[in-house]
N, C-alpha and C positions, 0 to 999 in steps of 0.2 A: 186151662179150662177148655173143653171142647166147645165147638160152635153149637148153638141151639138153632135147629132148622125150623122155620116158621112159614105157614101159609096164612094169608089174610083173605077173608071172604066177606064182601059187603057190596051191595048194589049202589052205593054212593061213592063215586070216584074220588071226590074231594077228601072223604074220610080215609080211604085207602092210601091216598097220596100223603096225607098228613101223618098218619100213623107210620107209614113206611119210612118217612124221613126221620122221625123220632127214633125208630128201632135201628135204622142203618147207622146211627151215631154211636151205637153200642158195639164194641169190637167182637163180643162173643155171640152176637145175634146175627143170623143170616136169613133173609127172606128168600125163600126158594120159589115162591109163586103167589099170585093173587087170582081171585076169582070174583066174578060179578053176580054169580048165582050159585045155589047149592049143588046143582048138577055138575057145574064146572069144577067145583071143589072136590066132589067125589071122584071125578075123572082124574084130577091131579093126584089125589091120594092113591089111586090105583097105579099110577106111574112111579111115585116116589113117596116114601114115608117122611113125615114131618114129626118133630118132637113136640110142637105146639101149633094149634090151629086157633086163630082168632076169627070168630065169625059172628055175623049179625043174625038175630033170630028171625027177622022179617026180610026174607029174600025171595026172589021169584024162583019158580020151578021146584026147588026143595027149600023149605024154610030151615032155620038153624037147628031145630029139634029133629026134624026128619034127616037132615044132613048128619047130625051126630049119631043117629041110629045106624045110618049106612056106614059111617067111618068105623063104628064099633064092630060091625059085621066084617068089614074088610080087615080090620086089625086082628080079629079072632081067626079069620081064615088064613091070614098071612103069618099067624103066630107072633104078632107084635105084642099081644096081651096074653097073660096066662092066668 
């Protein structure tokens, strides 16, 4: 099985740390980055595609819904989605 590449975005560090530890224990999952706000997550997605994004709805700068809209635009532009 190929590795599943994951970003985690949440403004609560303790949540990100806890979830990261749980996911790291799974051999087929790889966390490729974390973000503390929506803008940071969008910038990460511009640099490298992830298979899965786990994000908080209530984040500073861009909330989870706005962030999802930006990620969809990036994915369409990069032809990640058809």
